C-alpha positions as CSV (number, residue, x, y, z in Angstrom):
1,M,0.0,0.0,0.0
2,R,1.0,3.6,-0.5
3,L,0.7,5.4,2.8
4,F,0.8,9.1,3.6
5,F,1.7,9.6,7.3
6,T,1.4,13.1,8.9
7,C,1.9,14.1,12.5
8,T,1.5,17.2,14.6
9,E,4.4,19.1,16.1
10,L,2.7,19.8,19.5
11,G,5.0,17.6,21.6
12,L,7.6,15.1,20.4
13,G,5.5,12.1,21.5
14,H,3.6,12.2,18.1
15,V,6.7,12.0,16.0
16,Q,8.2,9.3,18.2
17,R,5.1,7.2,17.6
18,A,5.2,8.0,13.9
19,I,8.9,6.8,13.7
20,Q,8.1,3.6,15.6
21,L,5.1,2.7,13.5
22,G,6.7,3.9,10.2
23,K,9.6,1.5,10.7
24,K,7.2,-1.4,11.3
25,L,5.2,-0.6,8.2
26,Q,8.4,-0.2,6.2
27,K,9.5,-3.7,7.1
28,R,6.1,-4.9,5.8
29,E,7.2,-3.4,2.4
30,H,4.6,-0.6,2.3
31,E,5.5,2.5,0.5
32,I,5.5,5.3,3.1
33,H,5.6,9.1,2.7
34,F,5.8,11.4,5.7
35,S,5.1,15.1,6.3
36,S,5.4,17.3,9.3
37,G,7.1,20.6,10.4
38,G,9.6,22.0,12.8
39,V,11.6,19.5,14.9
40,A,9.3,16.7,14.0
41,Y,10.3,17.1,10.3
42,K,14.0,17.0,11.2
43,L,13.6,13.8,13.2
44,L,11.6,12.1,10.5
45,K,14.2,13.2,7.9
46,K,16.9,11.4,9.8
47,E,15.0,8.1,9.8
48,F,13.2,7.9,6.4
49,K,13.7,8.7,2.7
50,N,10.3,10.2,1.7
51,V,9.8,13.1,4.1
52,Y,8.2,16.4,3.1
53,P,8.1,19.7,5.1
54,C,4.8,21.4,5.9
55,T,3.9,24.5,8.0
56,P,3.8,23.8,11.7
57,V,0.7,24.9,13.7
58,G,1.1,25.8,17.3
59,W,-0.8,26.9,20.4
60,Y,0.2,30.1,22.2
61,E,2.6,28.8,24.9
62,N,4.9,30.4,27.5
63,A,6.6,29.4,30.7
64,H,3.3,28.5,32.3
65,G,2.3,26.2,29.5
66,V,-0.5,26.5,26.9
67,I,-2.5,29.7,27.5
68,P,-6.1,29.0,26.2
69,S,-7.3,32.6,26.1
70,A,-4.2,33.8,24.2
71,S,-4.5,30.7,21.9
72,L,-8.1,31.7,21.1
73,L,-7.1,35.3,20.4
74,N,-4.2,34.1,18.3
75,I,-6.4,32.2,15.9
76,F,-6.8,35.5,13.9
77,T,-4.5,37.9,15.7
78,P,-0.7,38.0,15.7
79,L,0.6,38.2,19.3
80,P,4.0,39.0,20.8
81,W,5.7,35.9,22.1
82,Y,9.0,35.3,23.8
83,D,11.1,32.7,22.0
84,Y,13.0,30.9,24.9
85,E,15.2,29.0,22.5
86,R,16.5,32.1,20.7
87,R,16.0,34.3,23.8
88,K,14.2,37.1,22.0
89,L,10.8,38.6,21.5
90,R,9.0,37.5,18.4
91,I,5.5,37.7,16.8
92,K,3.4,34.5,16.9
93,T,1.7,34.1,13.5
94,P,-2.1,33.6,13.7
95,S,-2.8,29.9,13.9
96,S,-5.5,30.2,11.2
97,K,-2.8,31.4,8.8
98,E,-0.5,28.6,9.8
99,T,-3.4,26.1,9.2
100,I,-4.1,27.5,5.8
101,H,-0.5,27.2,4.8
102,R,-0.3,23.7,6.2
103,Y,-3.5,22.7,4.3
104,Y,-1.9,23.7,0.9
105,D,1.4,22.2,1.8
106,L,-0.2,18.8,2.5
107,R,-2.6,19.1,-0.5
108,K,0.4,19.5,-2.8
109,H,2.1,16.4,-1.4
110,M,-1.0,14.3,-1.5
111,L,-1.8,15.2,-5.1
112,E,1.7,14.0,-6.1
113,I,1.7,10.9,-4.0
114,K,-1.9,9.7,-4.5
115,P,-2.0,7.6,-1.3
116,D,-4.2,4.6,-0.6
117,I,-4.5,5.5,3.0
118,I,-3.8,8.7,5.1
119,I,-2.5,8.1,8.6
120,S,-2.5,11.0,11.0
121,D,-1.1,11.3,14.4
122,G,-2.8,14.3,15.9
123,D,-2.9,16.2,12.6
124,I,-6.5,17.3,11.9
125,V,-5.6,19.2,8.6
126,S,-4.8,15.9,6.8
127,L,-8.1,14.4,8.1
128,R,-9.9,17.4,6.5
129,L,-8.2,16.6,3.1
130,A,-9.0,12.9,3.5
131,K,-12.7,13.7,4.0
132,K,-12.7,16.1,1.0
133,W,-11.1,13.6,-1.4
134,K,-12.7,10.5,0.1
135,I,-9.4,8.8,1.0
136,P,-9.6,6.3,3.9
137,A,-8.0,7.8,7.0
138,I,-6.7,6.3,10.2
139,Y,-6.2,8.6,13.2
140,I,-3.7,7.8,16.0
141,T,-4.4,9.7,19.2
142,N,-4.6,9.7,22.9
143,I,-6.9,12.8,23.0
144,I,-10.5,13.1,21.5
145,R,-12.7,14.9,23.9
146,P,-10.7,15.9,27.1
147,S,-12.8,16.3,30.2
148,Y,-10.3,17.3,32.9
149,R,-9.4,21.0,33.4
150,F,-10.0,21.6,29.7
151,S,-10.9,25.3,29.0
152,S,-14.5,25.7,27.9
153,I,-13.5,28.5,25.6
154,L,-11.8,25.9,23.4
155,T,-14.9,23.6,23.2
156,P,-16.1,25.0,19.8
157,G,-12.8,24.2,18.2
158,E,-12.8,20.8,19.8
159,R,-16.2,20.0,18.2
160,I,-15.0,21.1,14.8
161,T,-12.1,18.7,14.9
162,E,-14.4,15.9,16.0
163,R,-16.3,16.2,12.7
164,Y,-13.2,15.0,10.9
165,V,-12.2,12.4,13.5
166,K,-15.6,10.7,13.2
167,K,-15.1,10.2,9.5
168,C,-12.0,8.1,10.0
169,V,-12.3,4.4,9.2
170,K,-10.3,3.6,12.4
171,I,-9.0,5.4,15.4
172,I,-5.9,3.8,17.1
173,V,-5.3,4.7,20.7
174,P,-1.8,3.5,22.0
175,D,-3.1,2.7,25.4
176,N,-4.6,-0.1,27.5
177,P,-8.2,-1.3,27.1
178,K,-8.2,-1.5,31.0
179,F,-6.2,0.8,33.2
180,T,-6.4,3.3,30.3
181,I,-4.0,6.2,31.2
182,C,-5.6,8.7,28.7
183,E,-9.2,7.9,29.8
184,Y,-10.0,11.5,30.8
185,N,-8.6,12.7,27.5
186,L,-10.7,10.4,25.4
187,G,-14.1,11.3,26.7
188,D,-17.3,9.1,26.4
189,L,-16.8,7.1,23.2
190,D,-20.5,5.9,23.3
191,Q,-21.7,9.5,23.5
192,L,-19.4,10.5,20.7
193,G,-20.8,7.6,18.6
194,I,-17.4,6.2,17.7
195,R,-17.0,3.3,20.0
196,E,-16.8,0.7,17.2
197,K,-14.1,2.7,15.4
198,V,-11.8,3.1,18.3
199,E,-9.3,0.4,19.2
200,L,-7.1,0.6,22.2
201,V,-4.1,-1.4,21.0
202,G,-1.7,-1.1,23.9
203,S,1.4,1.0,24.2
204,F,3.8,1.2,21.2
205,L,6.6,0.6,23.7
206,T,7.9,-2.9,24.4
207,M,7.2,-3.6,28.1
208,K,10.1,-6.0,28.6
209,R,12.5,-4.6,31.2
210,E,15.7,-5.3,33.1
211,K,16.0,-5.1,36.9
212,G,17.7,-2.0,38.2
213,S,19.4,-0.9,41.4
214,E,16.6,1.5,42.5
215,K,19.1,3.6,44.4
216,F,18.1,7.2,43.4
217,L,15.2,9.5,42.4
218,F,15.1,10.5,38.7
219,A,13.5,13.5,37.2
220,P,13.5,13.7,33.4
221,I,12.4,17.3,32.4
222,S,11.1,18.0,28.9
223,G,9.0,20.4,26.9
224,P,9.6,24.0,25.7
225,L,12.4,26.0,27.4
226,G,10.1,28.1,29.5
227,T,8.2,25.0,30.8
228,R,11.5,23.2,31.5
229,A,12.8,26.2,33.5
230,K,9.6,26.3,35.6
231,L,9.9,22.6,36.4
232,A,13.6,22.9,37.2
233,K,13.0,25.7,39.6
234,M,10.5,23.5,41.4
235,V,12.3,20.1,41.3
236,I,16.0,20.9,41.9
237,P,15.6,22.9,45.2
238,V,13.5,20.1,46.7
239,L,15.8,17.2,45.6
240,S,18.9,19.0,46.6
241,S,17.6,19.4,50.2
242,L,17.2,15.6,50.6
243,K,19.6,13.0,51.9
244,T,18.5,10.7,49.1
245,E,20.6,10.7,45.9
246,S,18.8,12.1,42.8
247,I,19.5,12.7,39.1
248,V,17.8,15.4,37.0
249,S,17.9,15.8,33.3
250,L,17.1,19.4,32.1
251,G,16.3,18.3,28.6
252,E,18.7,20.7,26.8
253,P,19.6,18.9,23.6
254,G,23.3,18.3,23.2
255,S,24.3,19.9,26.5
256,K,27.2,18.3,28.4
257,S,26.7,20.3,31.5
258,V,26.8,18.4,34.8
259,K,26.4,20.2,38.2
260,K,26.0,19.0,41.7
261,F,23.6,20.5,44.3
262,G,23.8,18.6,47.5
263,N,23.0,14.9,46.6
264,C,21.3,16.1,43.4
265,E,23.2,15.6,40.2
266,V,21.9,17.8,37.4
267,H,22.6,17.0,33.7
268,G,21.9,19.3,30.9
269,W,21.1,16.4,28.6
270,L,21.0,12.6,28.8
271,N,21.1,10.6,25.5
272,V,18.6,7.8,24.9
273,K,20.9,5.1,26.4
274,Q,21.7,7.2,29.5
275,R,18.0,8.0,30.0
276,K,17.0,4.3,29.8
277,E,19.7,3.5,32.4
278,C,18.4,6.2,34.8
279,M,14.8,4.9,34.3
280,K,15.9,1.4,35.1
281,N,18.0,2.3,38.2
282,A,15.6,4.8,39.7
283,R,13.3,3.9,42.6
284,T,10.9,6.8,42.0
285,I,10.5,8.8,38.8
286,I,9.3,12.4,38.8
287,F,7.9,13.7,35.5
288,S,5.3,15.9,33.9
289,G,2.8,13.3,32.8
290,G,3.2,13.2,29.0
291,H,1.5,10.1,27.5
292,G,4.6,8.6,26.1
293,T,6.6,9.0,29.3
294,C,3.7,7.6,31.3
295,F,4.3,4.2,29.6
296,E,8.1,4.6,30.0
297,V,7.4,4.7,33.7
298,I,4.9,1.9,33.6
299,K,7.4,-0.2,31.7
300,Q,9.7,0.1,34.7
301,G,7.0,-0.7,37.2
302,K,8.2,2.2,39.4
303,P,6.2,4.5,41.7
304,S,6.1,8.0,40.3
305,I,5.2,11.7,41.0
306,C,3.6,13.8,38.3
307,I,4.0,17.6,38.0
308,P,1.8,18.4,34.9
309,T,2.1,21.8,33.1
310,Q,-0.9,21.5,30.7
311,P,-4.4,19.9,30.6
312,E,-3.5,16.7,28.8
313,Q,-0.7,15.9,31.3
314,M,-3.1,16.9,34.2
315,A,-5.6,14.3,33.0
316,N,-3.0,11.6,32.7
317,A,-1.5,12.5,36.1
318,R,-5.0,12.4,37.7
319,K,-5.6,8.9,36.3
320,L,-2.2,7.6,37.5
321,D,-3.0,9.1,40.9
322,K,-6.4,7.3,40.9
323,L,-4.6,4.0,40.1
324,K,-2.5,4.6,43.3
325,C,0.8,4.1,41.4
326,S,1.6,7.8,41.3
327,I,1.0,11.1,43.2
328,Y,-0.2,14.3,41.4
329,V,1.5,17.5,42.7
330,E,1.5,21.2,41.7
331,N,4.1,22.9,43.9
332,K,7.3,22.4,46.0
333,G,5.5,21.6,49.2
334,Q,3.4,18.9,47.6
335,L,6.4,17.5,45.9
336,K,8.3,17.1,49.1
337,S,5.3,15.5,50.9
338,A,4.8,13.1,47.9
339,I,8.4,12.0,48.1
340,E,8.1,11.3,51.8
341,E,4.8,9.4,51.3
342,I,6.2,7.1,48.6
343,E,9.3,6.4,50.8
344,T,7.0,5.6,53.7
345,K,4.5,3.5,51.6
346,K,7.0,2.1,49.1
347,D,5.6,-1.4,48.8
348,F,2.0,-0.1,48.4
349,Y,2.9,2.2,45.4
350,K,5.4,-0.3,43.9
351,N,2.8,-3.2,44.0
352,N,0.2,-1.0,42.3
353,A,2.8,0.1,39.6
354,E,3.7,-3.6,39.1
355,K,0.0,-4.4,38.6
356,I,-0.3,-1.9,35.8
357,H,3.0,-3.1,34.3
358,N,1.9,-6.7,34.2
359,Y,-1.3,-5.8,32.5
360,S,0.3,-3.5,30.0
361,S,2.8,-6.3,29.1
362,R,0.0,-8.4,27.6
363,F,-0.3,-6.1,24.6
364,Q,1.9,-5.5,21.5
365,G,0.6,-2.1,20.4
366,L,2.8,-1.6,17.4
367,N,2.0,-5.0,15.9
368,R,-1.7,-4.5,16.5
369,A,-1.6,-1.0,14.9
370,V,0.0,-2.4,11.8
371,T,-2.7,-5.1,11.5
372,V,-5.4,-2.4,11.9
373,I,-3.9,-0.3,9.1
374,E,-3.4,-3.2,6.8
375,N,-7.1,-4.3,7.3
376,A,-8.4,-0.7,6.7
377,L,-9.0,-1.2,3.0
């Protein structure tokens, strides 16, 4: 089959899933073409041959995360925005203009490729084109109708995107059918009328793991520079005040900086191998609640603490908290209390984490996703 695969740039979890699934489909000898923008495009370009750039579409985001009111205003109005990566003030292009440019970028590529199926990971624009040209579309997502701390002013936009999601032949959710981490982000599938189209295939991660030493706390920080700075200011002072050893990764690509604050070792950047080693050897993991990282933590069967910075992460964090394998916190005081509670009730939280891990290990999400795609026609 000739497949056209697009993914959104809002978080690197989408492109990481696209890379994993793309490699599986490539091994099955399908002809695959990819399109995305920004960092996602660069990552895809490193892995695949047929990769085309398109205009990225972004929310209005600053050090406090996504700002719903500003994002709504930015649909039609340019807004001043501080670029933390380049450390200068810039003007954020209206998202409606970004969307129009993206539409015509993708349209051009699709006309040239003439795909049998369109696969979208979080990219609504490609679903709009699929509906218009009556091309079968498959949507990969962990968000459909979020219900936890989602701003009501964004509801009209959410309902518009649902129109295109409902037209897909299949919706693949890389999560568990039971103990569903993104449950509060999916919404009521029966009420939406798409229950029969949705398949929870399990995580795209392999759940096989190696036993680690469990001798320190580990905090992998990620996201835009402003968000990373906010998390670092909360996490490092708390961890550096403890007698327990801890490691923090600031998520600064390529940085070789290593600093010591008390018993807290702070790295500017950890490569994939180093990050996996830290995950394996940690006894508690402190993270922001991104969907992909949730399953990295579940893979290790470790207790965790979530410090979410935007609604999607808040919903995931709340579900993990409900499953009693993690604790949801929002400030330094809560973080310190959560560390103390997990240390005191270590077996309780670890047993619950192991329960989720054992269930998640029953699924091979990537293989099932490939089967769903191949059966779509």
